[in-house]
VEXTORKOL-429495 format. One record per residue: x, y, z of N, C-alpha, C in turn; residue in one letter. Coordinates in steps of 0.2 Angstrom, whole numbers. Example, Ala and Ser with C-alpha at 12.3 -4.5 7.8 and 13.67 -1.06 7.14 Angstrom:
! residues 2
   n_xx   n_yy   n_zz  ca_xx  ca_yy  ca_zz   c_xx   c_yy   c_zz  res
     66    -28     39     62    -22     39     66    -16     39    a
     64    -11     35     68     -5     36     64      0     39    s
//
This chain:
! residues 204
   n_xx   n_yy   n_zz  ca_xx  ca_yy  ca_zz   c_xx   c_yy   c_zz  res
     86     79      4     79     77      4     78     71      1    m
     73     67      4     71     60      1     67     62     -5    l
     69     57    -10     65     57    -16     61     51    -17    t
     55     51    -19     51     45    -20     49     45    -27    l
     51     40    -31     49     38    -38     43     34    -37    h
     38     36    -41     31     33    -39     27     34    -45    d
     21     31    -45     15     32    -49      9     34    -45    y
      6     39    -46      1     42    -42     -5     37    -40    l
     -7     33    -45    -13     28    -44    -11     22    -40    l
     -4     21    -39     -2     15    -36     -3     15    -28    s
     -6     10    -26     -7      9    -19     -1      7    -16    g
      4      4    -19     10      2    -16     14      9    -15    n
     14     13    -20     17     20    -19     14     24    -14    g
      7     23    -13      3     27     -8      5     25     -1    y
      7     19      0      9     17      7     15     22      9    k
     20     23      5     26     27      6     23     35      7    a
     19     37      2     17     44      2     13     45      9    r
      9     41     10      5     42     16      9     42     23    l
     13     37     23     17     37     29     22     43     30    l
     25     45     24     29     51     25     25     57     27    l
     19     57     25     15     63     27     13     62     34    s
     11     56     36      9     55     43     15     57     48    l
     21     56     45     27     57     49     30     64     48    l
     26     68     44     28     75     42     36     75     40    d
     37     70     36     44     70     33     44     73     26    r
     48     78     24     48     81     18     51     77     13    p
     48     77      7     51     73      1     49     76     -6    f
     53     74    -10     51     76    -17     48     70    -21    k
     43     71    -24     39     66    -28     41     66    -35    l
     43     61    -38     45     60    -45     40     55    -48    v
     36     57    -53     31     52    -55     33     49    -62    e
     31     43    -62     33     39    -68     26     35    -71    h
     25     36    -77     18     33    -80     20     25    -81    d
     18     21    -77     20     14    -78     16     11    -83    i
     10     13    -85      6     11    -91     10     12    -97    v
     14     17    -98     17     19   -104     24     16   -104    k
     26     12    -99     33      9    -99     38     14    -96    g
     36     19    -92     41     23    -90     46     20    -85    a
     45     15    -82     49     11    -77     54      6    -81    t
     53      6    -87     57      1    -91     63      4    -95    r
     64     11    -94     69     14    -97     76     13    -94    t
     81     14    -98     88     12    -95     89     17    -89    p
     86     23    -89     87     27    -83     84     25    -77    e
     78     22    -78     74     20    -72     77     13    -69    f
     79      9    -74     82      2    -72     89      3    -69    l
     92      9    -70     98     10    -66     97     11    -59    a
     90     14    -57     88     15    -50     86      9    -47    i
     81      5    -51     79     -1    -49     79     -6    -54    n
     83    -11    -55     84    -16    -60     77    -20    -61    p
     73    -20    -56     67    -24    -56     61    -20    -60    n
     63    -14    -61     58    -10    -65     51     -8    -62    g
     51     -7    -56     45     -6    -53     45      0    -48    k
     40      3    -47     39      8    -42     35      5    -36    i
     36      8    -30     40     14    -28     47     13    -27    p
     51     18    -28     58     18    -26     60     24    -22    v
     62     23    -16     64     29    -11     72     30    -12    l
     74     36    -14     81     38    -14     82     41     -7    i
     87     38     -4     89     41      3     93     47      2    l
     94     51      8     98     57      8    105     56      5    d
    108     50      6    115     49      3    115     46     -4    d
    109     45     -7    108     43    -14    107     36    -15    g
    106     32     -9    105     25     -9     98     24    -11    t
     96     19    -16     89     18    -18     87     12    -14    p
     80     13    -12     77      7     -8     71      6    -12    l
     70      0    -14     64     -3    -17     59     -7    -13    a
     53     -8    -15     48    -13    -12     45     -9     -7    e
     38     -8     -8     34     -3     -3     35     -5      4    s
     34    -11      6     34    -13     13     41    -12     16    n
     46    -13     12     53    -12     15     54     -4     16    a
     51      0     11     52      7     12     48      9     18    i
     42      7     19     38     10     25     41      7     32    i
     44      1     31     48     -2     37     54      2     39    h
     57      4     34     63      9     35     61     15     38    y
     56     18     35     54     25     37     51     25     44    l
     48     19     46     44     19     52     49     17     58    a
     55     15     57     60     13     62     61     19     67    d
     60     17     73     61     22     78     55     27     79    g
     49     25     76     43     29     77     38     25     80    t
     32     28     82     27     24     85     23     20     80    a
     25     20     73     22     16     68     25      9     67    y
     31      8     71     34      2     71     36      0     79    l
     32     -5     82     33     -6     89     40     -9     90    p
     43     -7     96     49    -10     97     49    -16    101    s
     43    -18    104     42    -25    107     43    -30    102    d
     47    -35    103     49    -40     98     42    -44     95    p
     38    -46    100     32    -49     97     27    -44     93    l
     26    -38     96     22    -34     92     25    -32     85    a
     32    -31     85     35    -30     79     34    -36     74    h
     35    -42     76     34    -48     72     27    -48     70    a
     22    -46     74     15    -46     72     14    -41     66    q
     17    -35     66     17    -31     61     19    -34     55    v
     25    -37     55     28    -40     49     23    -46     46    i
     20    -49     51     15    -55     49      9    -52     45    s
      6    -46     47      1    -43     43      3    -40     37    w
      9    -38     37     12    -35     30     14    -41     25    m
     15    -47     28     16    -53     23      9    -55     21    c
      4    -54     25     -3    -56     23     -5    -51     17    f
     -3    -45     18     -5    -40     13     -2    -42      6    e
      5    -44      7      8    -45      0      6    -52     -3    q
      4    -56      1      3    -63     -2     -4    -65     -3    y
     -9    -62      1    -16    -64      1    -20    -58     -1    s
    -18    -52      0    -22    -46     -1    -21    -42     -7    h
    -15    -40     -8    -13    -36    -14    -13    -40    -20    e
    -11    -46    -21    -11    -50    -27    -18    -50    -30    p
    -23    -50    -26    -30    -51    -28    -34    -44    -28    n
    -34    -40    -23    -38    -34    -23    -35    -29    -27    i
    -28    -28    -26    -25    -23    -31    -25    -25    -38    a
    -24    -32    -39    -24    -34    -46    -30    -33    -50    t
    -36    -35    -46    -42    -34    -49    -44    -27    -51    v
    -42    -22    -46    -43    -15    -47    -39    -13    -53    r
    -33    -15    -54    -29    -13    -60    -32    -16    -66    f
    -34    -22    -66    -37    -25    -72    -43    -21    -74    w
    -47    -19    -69    -53    -15    -71    -52     -9    -74    m
    -46     -6    -74    -44      0    -77    -41     -1    -84    h
    -40     -7    -86    -37     -9    -93    -43     -8    -98    l
    -41     -6   -104    -46     -6   -110    -49    -13   -111    p
    -45    -18   -111    -47    -25   -112    -43    -30   -108    e
    -46    -35   -106    -43    -40   -103    -40    -46   -107    l
    -35    -49   -106    -32    -54   -110    -37    -60   -108    t
    -36    -66   -112    -40    -72   -111    -38    -75   -104    e
    -31    -74   -103    -29    -77    -96    -31    -73    -90    l
    -31    -66    -91    -34    -62    -86    -42    -64    -84    q
    -45    -65    -90    -52    -67    -89    -53    -73    -85    k
    -49    -78    -87    -49    -84    -83    -47    -84    -76    l
    -43    -79    -74    -40    -78    -68    -45    -74    -63    q
    -49    -70    -66    -53    -65    -63    -57    -68    -57    m
    -61    -73    -59    -65    -76    -53    -62    -78    -47    p
    -56    -81    -48    -52    -84    -42    -49    -78    -38    a
    -47    -73    -42    -44    -67    -39    -49    -64    -35    k
    -55    -63    -38    -60    -60    -34    -62    -63    -28    r
    -63    -70    -28    -64    -74    -22    -59    -74    -17    e
    -53    -74    -19    -47    -73    -14    -47    -66    -11    n
    -49    -61    -15    -49    -55    -12    -55    -54     -7    g
    -60    -57     -8    -66    -58     -3    -64    -61      3    i
    -60    -67      2    -57    -70      8    -53    -66     12    q
    -48    -62      9    -44    -58     13    -48    -53     17    a
    -53    -50     14    -57    -45     17    -60    -48     23    l
    -62    -54     22    -65    -58     28    -61    -59     34    g
    -54    -60     32    -49    -61     38    -48    -54     41    v
    -48    -49     37    -47    -42     40    -53    -40     45    m
    -59    -42     42    -66    -40     46    -66    -44     52    e
    -64    -50     52    -64    -54     59    -59    -51     64    k
    -53    -49     62    -49    -46     66    -51    -39     69    h
    -53    -35     64    -55    -28     66    -62    -28     70    l
    -66    -33     70    -72    -34     74    -70    -33     82    a
    -64    -35     83    -62    -35     90    -56    -30     92    d
    -53    -27     87    -47    -23     87    -48    -16     83    h
    -46    -11     86    -46     -4     82    -41     -4     77    d
    -35     -7     79    -30     -7     74    -27    -14     73    w
    -23    -15     68    -21    -22     67    -16    -25     72    f
    -12    -20     75     -7    -22     80     -7    -17     86    v
     -8    -19     92     -8    -15     98    -14    -10     98    g
    -12     -4    102    -18      1    103    -17      7     99    n
    -13      7     93    -13     12     89    -11     10     82    g
    -11     15     77     -9     13     70     -2     11     70    p
      0      7     65      6      5     63      7      4     56    s
     13      2     54     13      1     46     10     -5     44    i
      7     -9     48      3    -14     46     -4    -11     44    a
     -6     -6     47    -12     -3     45    -11      1     38    d
     -5      4     38     -4      8     32     -3      3     26    i
      0     -2     27      1     -7     21     -6    -10     19    a
    -11    -11     23    -17    -14     22    -22     -9     20    l
    -21     -3     22    -26      3     20    -25      5     13    y
    -19      4     10    -18      7      3    -23      5     -2    a
    -23     -2     -2    -28     -5     -7    -35     -6     -5    y
    -36     -7      2    -42     -8      4    -47     -2      3    t
    -44      4      4    -49     10      4    -51     11     -3    h
    -48      8     -8    -50      9    -15    -52      2    -18    v
    -54     -2    -14    -56     -9    -16    -62     -8    -20    a
    -66     -3    -19    -73     -2    -23    -71     -1    -30    d
    -65      2    -32    -63      3    -39    -62     -4    -42    e
    -61     -9    -39    -61    -16    -42    -68    -20    -41    g
    -73    -16    -39    -80    -19    -38    -80    -23    -32    d
    -76    -22    -27    -77    -26    -21    -81    -21    -16    f
    -87    -24    -15    -92    -21    -10    -90    -21     -3    d
    -88    -15      0    -86    -15      7    -92    -15     12    l
    -98    -14      9   -104    -14     13   -105    -19     18    a
   -103    -26     17   -104    -31     22    -98    -31     27    p
    -94    -26     27    -88    -26     31    -88    -20     36    y
    -93    -20     41    -93    -13     45    -87    -12     49    p
    -83    -17     51    -77    -16     55    -72    -13     51    a
    -71    -15     45    -66    -13     40    -68     -5     38    i
    -74     -4     37    -76      3     36    -75      8     41    r
    -76      5     48    -74      9     53    -67     11     54    a
    -63      5     53    -56      6     53    -53     11     47    w
    -56     11     41    -54     15     36    -55     22     38    l
    -61     24     42    -62     30     45    -57     32     50    g
    -55     28     54    -50     29     59    -43     31     56    r
    -41     28     50    -35     29     47    -36     36     44    v
    -41     37     40    -42     44     37    -42     50     42    a
    -44     48     48    -44     54     53    -37     55     56    a
    -32     51     54    -25     53     57    -23     59     55    l
    -19     63     60    -16     69     58    -11     68     53    p
    -11     72     48     -6     72     42     -9     67     37    g
    -15     64     37    -17     60     32    -18     64     25    y
    -16     60     20    -17     63     13    -20     58      9    v
    -25     60      4    -28     55      0    -23     53     -6    p
    -25     47     -9    -20     44    -14    -19     48    -20    i
    -24     53    -21    -24     58    -27    -19     64    -26    t
    -17     65    -20    -13     71    -18     -6     70    -22    k
     -4     75    -26      2     75    -29      7     80    -28    s
      5     85    -24      9     91    -22     12     90    -15    d
     18     89    -15     21     88     -8     27     93     -7    f
     27     98    -11     32    103    -10     31    107     -4    g
//
């Protein structure tokens, strides 16, 4: 059985949990408290020397790190990853957007908002990250105003990657009220058969 090393509040980990559930793939969830340094132990670093979750352990024991690599691997041969070369490339394009323009801002602000206290550097960086997050939401809103999904006529891992932190953006005080197309898209993702919330921990 697949084993996912994860942290329940992580949107990056949620990408894998959500896709596994949508695909009805059984897996074992092993949680690590990243706030308490659980991914910096020798045992975890033997799995992923980069010391980050998620890590998917394949059936043969091979570890696979990085959330977007994991969902790309899992989606191969399914409807969540188009076989058409251009559509496939468009999925990768949106996933790159998520990693470079979306996650570093929306996810980071959400994480910082849960910290007991910000460092001086974080306080200085917060306005720019919030502005960049708003810009990323604007790009998404413009696209979704004319499309139900990010690529093609159905959900793909581009949607999974972007959904993970967008649907909890309010936890970073990002107001989604001005983005009706995003909110409608969030509803479409949440209505998919097999959908699970980010808080679900029992996958037995």
